[in-house]
N, C-alpha and C positions, 0 to 999 in steps of 0.2 A: 518569555517566549514558550510557547503552547505546541507541542511535538504532538501528533495522532501517529501511533504505531500501529501498522496493520500487520498481522501473524497471519501468514498463509499456510494451511497445513501442505503433507506430503501430496503431491499432484500425481493420479495415476500414470501421466506422461511427463515427465520433466521436461523433456526436449520441446515438446508441445506449449507446456506452460511457458518457458522461457523465451520461445519464440514471440507469441501472441504478447507477452507482458512488455517484452523489448518493444515490438513493433507498432503495437496499438495502445495499450495500457498507460506505459510511460508519456507518450506523447499527449494521451488526454489528461492525465494528472499534473502535468506539467503547465496547462494553462487554468488552473485554478487559481481565482483572483486571491491576491494576498500571499500566496506561497512564498516562504523566502528563502527554502531550501527542502530538497527532494533526494533521498539518497534509498537505496535499496540494496540488500545483500542476502546471499544465500547462508543457511546454518548448516554448521559442522560439528560433529560432537568430539572431543576429545579423545574418546576409547573407541571410536568408527560406530558407535552404536547410532540407530536411524531414531532420530529427534521428531517430535510432532509436528515440528515447523519446517518449512522447507525455504522460505523466503521471508525477510522483515523488511517492512518499508516504513521510513520515516519523513513524515511532512510537517514541516516547522512554519508556525505562524506567529506574528507579533503577539498574539492576544487571543484568549478564548473567544471574544466577539469577532475578530479576524478569522478566524478558523471556521465559527460557525456558519459566516457569512459565505466565505469560500465554498464549504461545502454545500451550501444554499443554493449559489449560484447556478445558473445553467452548466456552465464548464465544470462544477462540481458533482451535479445531478448525473452528468455525461460519465464522469469517470466512474463514481460509486454504480451506476446502472451497469457498469461494463464489466465488474467484477464477476457477474454470472456467465459473461461469455469466454472464462477461461479457466473457472473453479467450479465444481458442485459443492463445494464444502466451503460456509460462510466463514471469512475470517474472522479471529479475535481482534478487538481493534480497543486501544485505550488511551487516554491522553494523559502526558507528564508535563508538569510545568515547573518552573522557578519562582 
């Protein structure tokens, strides 16, 4: 399993970010070929301080090849291209695998 983690920075307008992410971006991401699971969660600190990240998304694929093929597909391109529509800060992304 290969999991792409996308770490979104704190947005200027959290309500607008959430509305767009849930209504537009999530449906785009769910169409990526080879996607086995897709989860997203808001971040909160234990002490109430502001964290550098607002939301983490995890997109799981069977292999590195499946991940790269999915991202390289038209559906993957649409999801990647959509990121600029709801955040001005490029997200941190990394792949974890077993």
